[in-house]
mmJSON file of the N, C-alpha and C atoms, coordinates in Angstrom:
{"data_MODEL":{"atom_site":{
"group_PDB":["ATOM","ATOM","ATOM","ATOM","ATOM","ATOM","ATOM","ATOM","ATOM","ATOM","ATOM","ATOM","ATOM","ATOM","ATOM","ATOM","ATOM","ATOM","ATOM","ATOM","ATOM","ATOM","ATOM","ATOM","ATOM","ATOM","ATOM","ATOM","ATOM","ATOM","ATOM","ATOM","ATOM","ATOM","ATOM","ATOM","ATOM","ATOM","ATOM","ATOM","ATOM","ATOM","ATOM","ATOM","ATOM","ATOM","ATOM","ATOM","ATOM","ATOM","ATOM","ATOM","ATOM","ATOM","ATOM","ATOM","ATOM","ATOM","ATOM","ATOM","ATOM","ATOM","ATOM","ATOM","ATOM","ATOM","ATOM","ATOM","ATOM","ATOM","ATOM","ATOM","ATOM","ATOM","ATOM","ATOM","ATOM","ATOM","ATOM","ATOM","ATOM","ATOM","ATOM","ATOM","ATOM","ATOM","ATOM","ATOM","ATOM","ATOM","ATOM","ATOM","ATOM","ATOM","ATOM","ATOM","ATOM","ATOM","ATOM","ATOM","ATOM","ATOM","ATOM","ATOM","ATOM","ATOM","ATOM","ATOM","ATOM","ATOM","ATOM","ATOM","ATOM","ATOM","ATOM","ATOM","ATOM","ATOM","ATOM","ATOM","ATOM","ATOM","ATOM","ATOM","ATOM","ATOM","ATOM","ATOM","ATOM","ATOM","ATOM","ATOM","ATOM","ATOM","ATOM","ATOM","ATOM","ATOM","ATOM","ATOM","ATOM","ATOM","ATOM","ATOM","ATOM","ATOM","ATOM","ATOM","ATOM","ATOM","ATOM","ATOM","ATOM","ATOM","ATOM","ATOM","ATOM","ATOM","ATOM","ATOM","ATOM","ATOM","ATOM","ATOM","ATOM","ATOM","ATOM","ATOM","ATOM","ATOM","ATOM","ATOM","ATOM","ATOM","ATOM","ATOM","ATOM","ATOM","ATOM","ATOM","ATOM","ATOM","ATOM"],
"id":[1,2,3,4,5,6,7,8,9,10,11,12,13,14,15,16,17,18,19,20,21,22,23,24,25,26,27,28,29,30,31,32,33,34,35,36,37,38,39,40,41,42,43,44,45,46,47,48,49,50,51,52,53,54,55,56,57,58,59,60,61,62,63,64,65,66,67,68,69,70,71,72,73,74,75,76,77,78,79,80,81,82,83,84,85,86,87,88,89,90,91,92,93,94,95,96,97,98,99,100,101,102,103,104,105,106,107,108,109,110,111,112,113,114,115,116,117,118,119,120,121,122,123,124,125,126,127,128,129,130,131,132,133,134,135,136,137,138,139,140,141,142,143,144,145,146,147,148,149,150,151,152,153,154,155,156,157,158,159,160,161,162,163,164,165,166,167,168,169,170,171,172,173,174,175,176,177,178,179,180,181,182,183],
"type_symbol":["N","C","C","N","C","C","N","C","C","N","C","C","N","C","C","N","C","C","N","C","C","N","C","C","N","C","C","N","C","C","N","C","C","N","C","C","N","C","C","N","C","C","N","C","C","N","C","C","N","C","C","N","C","C","N","C","C","N","C","C","N","C","C","N","C","C","N","C","C","N","C","C","N","C","C","N","C","C","N","C","C","N","C","C","N","C","C","N","C","C","N","C","C","N","C","C","N","C","C","N","C","C","N","C","C","N","C","C","N","C","C","N","C","C","N","C","C","N","C","C","N","C","C","N","C","C","N","C","C","N","C","C","N","C","C","N","C","C","N","C","C","N","C","C","N","C","C","N","C","C","N","C","C","N","C","C","N","C","C","N","C","C","N","C","C","N","C","C","N","C","C","N","C","C","N","C","C","N","C","C","N","C","C"],
"label_atom_id":["N","CA","C","N","CA","C","N","CA","C","N","CA","C","N","CA","C","N","CA","C","N","CA","C","N","CA","C","N","CA","C","N","CA","C","N","CA","C","N","CA","C","N","CA","C","N","CA","C","N","CA","C","N","CA","C","N","CA","C","N","CA","C","N","CA","C","N","CA","C","N","CA","C","N","CA","C","N","CA","C","N","CA","C","N","CA","C","N","CA","C","N","CA","C","N","CA","C","N","CA","C","N","CA","C","N","CA","C","N","CA","C","N","CA","C","N","CA","C","N","CA","C","N","CA","C","N","CA","C","N","CA","C","N","CA","C","N","CA","C","N","CA","C","N","CA","C","N","CA","C","N","CA","C","N","CA","C","N","CA","C","N","CA","C","N","CA","C","N","CA","C","N","CA","C","N","CA","C","N","CA","C","N","CA","C","N","CA","C","N","CA","C","N","CA","C","N","CA","C","N","CA","C","N","CA","C","N","CA","C","N","CA","C"],
"label_alt_id":[null,null,null,null,null,null,null,null,null,null,null,null,null,null,null,null,null,null,null,null,null,null,null,null,null,null,null,null,null,null,null,null,null,null,null,null,null,null,null,null,null,null,null,null,null,null,null,null,null,null,null,null,null,null,null,null,null,null,null,null,null,null,null,null,null,null,null,null,null,null,null,null,null,null,null,null,null,null,null,null,null,null,null,null,null,null,null,null,null,null,null,null,null,null,null,null,null,null,null,null,null,null,null,null,null,null,null,null,null,null,null,null,null,null,null,null,null,null,null,null,null,null,null,null,null,null,null,null,null,null,null,null,null,null,null,null,null,null,null,null,null,null,null,null,null,null,null,null,null,null,null,null,null,null,null,null,null,null,null,null,null,null,null,null,null,null,null,null,null,null,null,null,null,null,null,null,null,null,null,null,null,null,null],
"label_comp_id":["MET","MET","MET","GLU","GLU","GLU","ASN","ASN","ASN","TYR","TYR","TYR","GLN","GLN","GLN","THR","THR","THR","GLU","GLU","GLU","GLU","GLU","GLU","GLU","GLU","GLU","PHE","PHE","PHE","VAL","VAL","VAL","SER","SER","SER","GLY","GLY","GLY","PHE","PHE","PHE","CYS","CYS","CYS","LYS","LYS","LYS","LYS","LYS","LYS","GLN","GLN","GLN","ASN","ASN","ASN","GLN","GLN","GLN","THR","THR","THR","ARG","ARG","ARG","THR","THR","THR","VAL","VAL","VAL","LEU","LEU","LEU","CYS","CYS","CYS","GLU","GLU","GLU","MET","MET","MET","GLU","GLU","GLU","VAL","VAL","VAL","ASP","ASP","ASP","PRO","PRO","PRO","GLN","GLN","GLN","GLY","GLY","GLY","ASN","ASN","ASN","ARG","ARG","ARG","ARG","ARG","ARG","LEU","LEU","LEU","CYS","CYS","CYS","GLY","GLY","GLY","ALA","ALA","ALA","ASP","ASP","ASP","CYS","CYS","CYS","ALA","ALA","ALA","TYR","TYR","TYR","GLY","GLY","GLY","ARG","ARG","ARG","CYS","CYS","CYS","GLU","GLU","GLU","HIS","HIS","HIS","SER","SER","SER","GLY","GLY","GLY","THR","THR","THR","CYS","CYS","CYS","GLY","GLY","GLY","LEU","LEU","LEU","MET","MET","MET","ARG","ARG","ARG","GLN","GLN","GLN","ILE","ILE","ILE","ILE","ILE","ILE"],
"label_asym_id":["A","A","A","A","A","A","A","A","A","A","A","A","A","A","A","A","A","A","A","A","A","A","A","A","A","A","A","A","A","A","A","A","A","A","A","A","A","A","A","A","A","A","A","A","A","A","A","A","A","A","A","A","A","A","A","A","A","A","A","A","A","A","A","A","A","A","A","A","A","A","A","A","A","A","A","A","A","A","A","A","A","A","A","A","A","A","A","A","A","A","A","A","A","A","A","A","A","A","A","A","A","A","A","A","A","A","A","A","A","A","A","A","A","A","A","A","A","A","A","A","A","A","A","A","A","A","A","A","A","A","A","A","A","A","A","A","A","A","A","A","A","A","A","A","A","A","A","A","A","A","A","A","A","A","A","A","A","A","A","A","A","A","A","A","A","A","A","A","A","A","A","A","A","A","A","A","A","A","A","A","A","A","A"],
"label_entity_id":["1","1","1","1","1","1","1","1","1","1","1","1","1","1","1","1","1","1","1","1","1","1","1","1","1","1","1","1","1","1","1","1","1","1","1","1","1","1","1","1","1","1","1","1","1","1","1","1","1","1","1","1","1","1","1","1","1","1","1","1","1","1","1","1","1","1","1","1","1","1","1","1","1","1","1","1","1","1","1","1","1","1","1","1","1","1","1","1","1","1","1","1","1","1","1","1","1","1","1","1","1","1","1","1","1","1","1","1","1","1","1","1","1","1","1","1","1","1","1","1","1","1","1","1","1","1","1","1","1","1","1","1","1","1","1","1","1","1","1","1","1","1","1","1","1","1","1","1","1","1","1","1","1","1","1","1","1","1","1","1","1","1","1","1","1","1","1","1","1","1","1","1","1","1","1","1","1","1","1","1","1","1","1"],
"label_seq_id":[1,1,1,2,2,2,3,3,3,4,4,4,5,5,5,6,6,6,7,7,7,8,8,8,9,9,9,10,10,10,11,11,11,12,12,12,13,13,13,14,14,14,15,15,15,16,16,16,17,17,17,18,18,18,19,19,19,20,20,20,21,21,21,22,22,22,23,23,23,24,24,24,25,25,25,26,26,26,27,27,27,28,28,28,29,29,29,30,30,30,31,31,31,32,32,32,33,33,33,34,34,34,35,35,35,36,36,36,37,37,37,38,38,38,39,39,39,40,40,40,41,41,41,42,42,42,43,43,43,44,44,44,45,45,45,46,46,46,47,47,47,48,48,48,49,49,49,50,50,50,51,51,51,52,52,52,53,53,53,54,54,54,55,55,55,56,56,56,57,57,57,58,58,58,59,59,59,60,60,60,61,61,61],
"pdbx_PDB_ins_code":[null,null,null,null,null,null,null,null,null,null,null,null,null,null,null,null,null,null,null,null,null,null,null,null,null,null,null,null,null,null,null,null,null,null,null,null,null,null,null,null,null,null,null,null,null,null,null,null,null,null,null,null,null,null,null,null,null,null,null,null,null,null,null,null,null,null,null,null,null,null,null,null,null,null,null,null,null,null,null,null,null,null,null,null,null,null,null,null,null,null,null,null,null,null,null,null,null,null,null,null,null,null,null,null,null,null,null,null,null,null,null,null,null,null,null,null,null,null,null,null,null,null,null,null,null,null,null,null,null,null,null,null,null,null,null,null,null,null,null,null,null,null,null,null,null,null,null,null,null,null,null,null,null,null,null,null,null,null,null,null,null,null,null,null,null,null,null,null,null,null,null,null,null,null,null,null,null,null,null,null,null,null,null],
"Cartn_x":[-68.038,-68.34,-68.559,-69.138,-69.395,-70.427,-70.105,-70.989,-71.339,-70.556,-70.787,-70.11,-70.714,-70.135,-69.83,-68.884,-68.558,-68.944,-69.647,-70.034,-69.5,-69.148,-68.75,-69.808,-70.124,-71.159,-70.758,-71.0,-70.746,-72.037,-71.955,-73.083,-72.588,-73.451,-73.107,-74.115,-73.63,-74.503,-73.7,-74.392,-73.754,-73.165,-71.905,-71.209,-71.214,-71.852,-71.923,-70.552,-69.745,-68.426,-67.521,-67.509,-66.649,-67.34,-68.637,-69.426,-69.312,-69.461,-69.378,-70.003,-70.238,-70.748,-69.611,-69.914,-68.911,-69.471,-68.577,-68.883,-68.089,-68.787,-68.162,-68.252,-67.132,-67.102,-67.402,-68.422,-68.829,-68.617,-68.153,-67.977,-69.049,-69.842,-70.957,-70.708,-71.092,-71.058,-72.491,-72.688,-74.027,-74.077,-75.04,-75.182,-76.047,-76.139,-76.902,-78.379,-78.959,-80.357,-80.515,-79.406,-79.473,-79.381,-79.207,-79.047,-77.677,-77.669,-76.423,-75.963,-74.638,-74.041,-72.861,-72.811,-71.72,-70.453,-69.413,-68.12,-67.128,-67.259,-66.33,-66.753,-66.229,-66.51,-65.281,-65.031,-63.847,-64.14,-64.82,-65.082,-64.997,-65.345,-65.231,-66.507,-67.378,-68.637,-68.36,-69.079,-68.877,-68.023,-67.106,-66.276,-66.678,-67.462,-67.883,-69.017,-68.999,-70.06,-71.424,-71.463,-72.723,-73.19,-72.532,-72.877,-74.35,-74.935,-76.33,-77.333,-76.924,-77.834,-77.274,-76.328,-75.639,-76.571,-76.858,-77.71,-77.046,-75.727,-74.997,-75.172,-74.88,-74.921,-76.347,-77.292,-78.701,-79.152,-78.504,-78.841,-78.506,-77.535,-77.029,-77.33,-77.546,-77.805,-79.247],
"Cartn_y":[-70.35,-71.547,-71.218,-70.102,-69.664,-70.57,-71.058,-71.909,-73.245,-73.678,-74.982,-76.045,-77.216,-78.354,-79.434,-80.279,-81.416,-82.682,-83.561,-84.855,-85.955,-87.073,-88.255,-89.325,-90.022,-91.052,-92.224,-93.432,-94.63,-95.104,-95.525,-96.157,-97.485,-98.464,-99.787,-100.2,-100.906,-101.403,-101.952,-102.215,-102.827,-101.772,-101.943,-101.061,-101.724,-101.071,-101.624,-101.662,-100.635,-100.561,-101.697,-101.947,-102.997,-104.355,-104.363,-105.595,-106.343,-105.584,-106.162,-105.226,-105.745,-104.934,-104.088,-102.816,-101.883,-101.087,-100.615,-99.605,-98.373,-97.248,-96.01,-94.959,-94.291,-93.185,-91.904,-91.168,-89.919,-88.755,-87.651,-86.43,-85.443,-85.003,-84.106,-82.749,-81.687,-80.335,-79.982,-79.507,-79.179,-77.685,-76.991,-75.555,-75.326,-74.097,-73.81,-74.215,-74.312,-74.718,-76.234,-76.973,-78.423,-79.051,-78.231,-78.758,-79.415,-80.584,-81.341,-81.357,-81.306,-81.351,-82.312,-83.217,-84.174,-83.45,-83.571,-82.944,-83.945,-85.197,-86.202,-87.59,-88.561,-89.962,-90.771,-91.85,-92.657,-93.697,-93.244,-94.053,-93.113,-93.588,-92.793,-92.031,-91.82,-91.122,-89.769,-89.478,-88.242,-88.48,-89.43,-89.8,-91.16,-91.898,-93.248,-93.193,-94.125,-94.152,-94.504,-94.995,-95.352,-94.289,-93.135,-92.095,-91.708,-91.636,-91.225,-92.222,-93.482,-94.531,-95.257,-94.658,-95.309,-95.484,-96.733,-97.033,-96.732,-96.85,-96.516,-95.047,-94.174,-92.742,-92.214,-92.907,-92.503,-92.545,-93.366,-93.455,-92.169,-91.425,-90.285,-88.928,-88.885,-87.578,-87.473],
"Cartn_z":[-62.322,-61.565,-60.095,-59.842,-58.487,-57.814,-56.627,-55.821,-56.477,-57.429,-58.034,-57.194,-57.146,-56.445,-57.469,-57.146,-57.994,-57.26,-57.945,-57.383,-58.279,-57.669,-58.418,-58.204,-59.276,-59.202,-60.097,-59.614,-60.401,-61.046,-62.299,-62.985,-63.559,-63.541,-64.068,-65.111,-66.112,-67.16,-68.314,-69.411,-70.569,-71.498,-71.865,-72.804,-74.178,-75.147,-76.501,-77.171,-76.946,-77.584,-77.115,-75.806,-75.267,-75.228,-75.524,-75.537,-74.2,-73.128,-71.792,-70.765,-69.582,-68.478,-67.927,-67.648,-67.124,-65.968,-65.131,-64.129,-64.519,-64.656,-65.124,-64.025,-63.761,-62.811,-63.573,-63.13,-63.774,-62.815,-63.355,-62.579,-63.009,-62.036,-62.31,-61.648,-62.348,-61.796,-61.421,-60.196,-59.699,-59.381,-59.988,-59.738,-58.493,-58.015,-56.794,-56.861,-58.063,-58.206,-58.245,-58.22,-58.228,-59.608,-60.638,-62.0,-62.129,-62.762,-62.907,-64.361,-64.535,-65.87,-65.818,-66.787,-66.868,-67.287,-66.471,-66.78,-67.345,-66.944,-67.42,-67.005,-67.724,-67.429,-67.815,-67.091,-67.402,-68.484,-69.52,-70.709,-71.907,-73.073,-74.302,-74.632,-73.65,-73.919,-74.564,-75.62,-76.38,-77.608,-77.545,-78.691,-79.251,-78.49,-78.861,-79.877,-80.832,-81.842,-81.25,-80.018,-79.362,-78.352,-78.32,-77.337,-77.381,-78.556,-78.704,-78.15,-78.035,-77.552,-76.34,-75.657,-74.538,-73.337,-73.011,-71.867,-70.542,-70.488,-69.269,-68.906,-69.855,-69.567,-69.475,-70.087,-69.981,-68.521,-67.714,-66.288,-65.542,-66.043,-65.285,-65.917,-67.218,-67.856,-68.302],
"occupancy":[1.0,1.0,1.0,1.0,1.0,1.0,1.0,1.0,1.0,1.0,1.0,1.0,1.0,1.0,1.0,1.0,1.0,1.0,1.0,1.0,1.0,1.0,1.0,1.0,1.0,1.0,1.0,1.0,1.0,1.0,1.0,1.0,1.0,1.0,1.0,1.0,1.0,1.0,1.0,1.0,1.0,1.0,1.0,1.0,1.0,1.0,1.0,1.0,1.0,1.0,1.0,1.0,1.0,1.0,1.0,1.0,1.0,1.0,1.0,1.0,1.0,1.0,1.0,1.0,1.0,1.0,1.0,1.0,1.0,1.0,1.0,1.0,1.0,1.0,1.0,1.0,1.0,1.0,1.0,1.0,1.0,1.0,1.0,1.0,1.0,1.0,1.0,1.0,1.0,1.0,1.0,1.0,1.0,1.0,1.0,1.0,1.0,1.0,1.0,1.0,1.0,1.0,1.0,1.0,1.0,1.0,1.0,1.0,1.0,1.0,1.0,1.0,1.0,1.0,1.0,1.0,1.0,1.0,1.0,1.0,1.0,1.0,1.0,1.0,1.0,1.0,1.0,1.0,1.0,1.0,1.0,1.0,1.0,1.0,1.0,1.0,1.0,1.0,1.0,1.0,1.0,1.0,1.0,1.0,1.0,1.0,1.0,1.0,1.0,1.0,1.0,1.0,1.0,1.0,1.0,1.0,1.0,1.0,1.0,1.0,1.0,1.0,1.0,1.0,1.0,1.0,1.0,1.0,1.0,1.0,1.0,1.0,1.0,1.0,1.0,1.0,1.0,1.0,1.0,1.0,1.0,1.0,1.0],
"B_iso_or_equiv":[0.0,0.0,0.0,0.0,0.0,0.0,0.0,0.0,0.0,0.0,0.0,0.0,0.0,0.0,0.0,0.0,0.0,0.0,0.0,0.0,0.0,0.0,0.0,0.0,0.0,0.0,0.0,0.0,0.0,0.0,0.0,0.0,0.0,0.0,0.0,0.0,0.0,0.0,0.0,0.0,0.0,0.0,0.0,0.0,0.0,0.0,0.0,0.0,0.0,0.0,0.0,0.0,0.0,0.0,0.0,0.0,0.0,0.0,0.0,0.0,0.0,0.0,0.0,0.0,0.0,0.0,0.0,0.0,0.0,0.0,0.0,0.0,0.0,0.0,0.0,0.0,0.0,0.0,0.0,0.0,0.0,0.0,0.0,0.0,0.0,0.0,0.0,0.0,0.0,0.0,0.0,0.0,0.0,0.0,0.0,0.0,0.0,0.0,0.0,0.0,0.0,0.0,0.0,0.0,0.0,0.0,0.0,0.0,0.0,0.0,0.0,0.0,0.0,0.0,0.0,0.0,0.0,0.0,0.0,0.0,0.0,0.0,0.0,0.0,0.0,0.0,0.0,0.0,0.0,0.0,0.0,0.0,0.0,0.0,0.0,0.0,0.0,0.0,0.0,0.0,0.0,0.0,0.0,0.0,0.0,0.0,0.0,0.0,0.0,0.0,0.0,0.0,0.0,0.0,0.0,0.0,0.0,0.0,0.0,0.0,0.0,0.0,0.0,0.0,0.0,0.0,0.0,0.0,0.0,0.0,0.0,0.0,0.0,0.0,0.0,0.0,0.0,0.0,0.0,0.0,0.0,0.0,0.0],
"pdbx_formal_charge":[null,null,null,null,null,null,null,null,null,null,null,null,null,null,null,null,null,null,null,null,null,null,null,null,null,null,null,null,null,null,null,null,null,null,null,null,null,null,null,null,null,null,null,null,null,null,null,null,null,null,null,null,null,null,null,null,null,null,null,null,null,null,null,null,null,null,null,null,null,null,null,null,null,null,null,null,null,null,null,null,null,null,null,null,null,null,null,null,null,null,null,null,null,null,null,null,null,null,null,null,null,null,null,null,null,null,null,null,null,null,null,null,null,null,null,null,null,null,null,null,null,null,null,null,null,null,null,null,null,null,null,null,null,null,null,null,null,null,null,null,null,null,null,null,null,null,null,null,null,null,null,null,null,null,null,null,null,null,null,null,null,null,null,null,null,null,null,null,null,null,null,null,null,null,null,null,null,null,null,null,null,null,null],
"auth_seq_id":[1,1,1,2,2,2,3,3,3,4,4,4,5,5,5,6,6,6,7,7,7,8,8,8,9,9,9,10,10,10,11,11,11,12,12,12,13,13,13,14,14,14,15,15,15,16,16,16,17,17,17,18,18,18,19,19,19,20,20,20,21,21,21,22,22,22,23,23,23,24,24,24,25,25,25,26,26,26,27,27,27,28,28,28,29,29,29,30,30,30,31,31,31,32,32,32,33,33,33,34,34,34,35,35,35,36,36,36,37,37,37,38,38,38,39,39,39,40,40,40,41,41,41,42,42,42,43,43,43,44,44,44,45,45,45,46,46,46,47,47,47,48,48,48,49,49,49,50,50,50,51,51,51,52,52,52,53,53,53,54,54,54,55,55,55,56,56,56,57,57,57,58,58,58,59,59,59,60,60,60,61,61,61],
"auth_comp_id":["MET","MET","MET","GLU","GLU","GLU","ASN","ASN","ASN","TYR","TYR","TYR","GLN","GLN","GLN","THR","THR","THR","GLU","GLU","GLU","GLU","GLU","GLU","GLU","GLU","GLU","PHE","PHE","PHE","VAL","VAL","VAL","SER","SER","SER","GLY","GLY","GLY","PHE","PHE","PHE","CYS","CYS","CYS","LYS","LYS","LYS","LYS","LYS","LYS","GLN","GLN","GLN","ASN","ASN","ASN","GLN","GLN","GLN","THR","THR","THR","ARG","ARG","ARG","THR","THR","THR","VAL","VAL","VAL","LEU","LEU","LEU","CYS","CYS","CYS","GLU","GLU","GLU","MET","MET","MET","GLU","GLU","GLU","VAL","VAL","VAL","ASP","ASP","ASP","PRO","PRO","PRO","GLN","GLN","GLN","GLY","GLY","GLY","ASN","ASN","ASN","ARG","ARG","ARG","ARG","ARG","ARG","LEU","LEU","LEU","CYS","CYS","CYS","GLY","GLY","GLY","ALA","ALA","ALA","ASP","ASP","ASP","CYS","CYS","CYS","ALA","ALA","ALA","TYR","TYR","TYR","GLY","GLY","GLY","ARG","ARG","ARG","CYS","CYS","CYS","GLU","GLU","GLU","HIS","HIS","HIS","SER","SER","SER","GLY","GLY","GLY","THR","THR","THR","CYS","CYS","CYS","GLY","GLY","GLY","LEU","LEU","LEU","MET","MET","MET","ARG","ARG","ARG","GLN","GLN","GLN","ILE","ILE","ILE","ILE","ILE","ILE"],
"auth_asym_id":["A","A","A","A","A","A","A","A","A","A","A","A","A","A","A","A","A","A","A","A","A","A","A","A","A","A","A","A","A","A","A","A","A","A","A","A","A","A","A","A","A","A","A","A","A","A","A","A","A","A","A","A","A","A","A","A","A","A","A","A","A","A","A","A","A","A","A","A","A","A","A","A","A","A","A","A","A","A","A","A","A","A","A","A","A","A","A","A","A","A","A","A","A","A","A","A","A","A","A","A","A","A","A","A","A","A","A","A","A","A","A","A","A","A","A","A","A","A","A","A","A","A","A","A","A","A","A","A","A","A","A","A","A","A","A","A","A","A","A","A","A","A","A","A","A","A","A","A","A","A","A","A","A","A","A","A","A","A","A","A","A","A","A","A","A","A","A","A","A","A","A","A","A","A","A","A","A","A","A","A","A","A","A"],
"auth_atom_id":["N","CA","C","N","CA","C","N","CA","C","N","CA","C","N","CA","C","N","CA","C","N","CA","C","N","CA","C","N","CA","C","N","CA","C","N","CA","C","N","CA","C","N","CA","C","N","CA","C","N","CA","C","N","CA","C","N","CA","C","N","CA","C","N","CA","C","N","CA","C","N","CA","C","N","CA","C","N","CA","C","N","CA","C","N","CA","C","N","CA","C","N","CA","C","N","CA","C","N","CA","C","N","CA","C","N","CA","C","N","CA","C","N","CA","C","N","CA","C","N","CA","C","N","CA","C","N","CA","C","N","CA","C","N","CA","C","N","CA","C","N","CA","C","N","CA","C","N","CA","C","N","CA","C","N","CA","C","N","CA","C","N","CA","C","N","CA","C","N","CA","C","N","CA","C","N","CA","C","N","CA","C","N","CA","C","N","CA","C","N","CA","C","N","CA","C","N","CA","C","N","CA","C","N","CA","C","N","CA","C","N","CA","C"],
"pdbx_PDB_model_num":[1,1,1,1,1,1,1,1,1,1,1,1,1,1,1,1,1,1,1,1,1,1,1,1,1,1,1,1,1,1,1,1,1,1,1,1,1,1,1,1,1,1,1,1,1,1,1,1,1,1,1,1,1,1,1,1,1,1,1,1,1,1,1,1,1,1,1,1,1,1,1,1,1,1,1,1,1,1,1,1,1,1,1,1,1,1,1,1,1,1,1,1,1,1,1,1,1,1,1,1,1,1,1,1,1,1,1,1,1,1,1,1,1,1,1,1,1,1,1,1,1,1,1,1,1,1,1,1,1,1,1,1,1,1,1,1,1,1,1,1,1,1,1,1,1,1,1,1,1,1,1,1,1,1,1,1,1,1,1,1,1,1,1,1,1,1,1,1,1,1,1,1,1,1,1,1,1,1,1,1,1,1,1]
}}}
């Protein structure tokens, strides 16, 4: 993880699992070339049955 930076970003939108509008805090890892990778989110993304079609996370990844 040499020269990597961590950024936090908020995204807002509709959560299918909770059936409501949510704001999710996402933690992104940024490499020296500017490529971003999602490291974590304060929701169930990745474990949620809607992860493949999640409109919230589509905004950030």
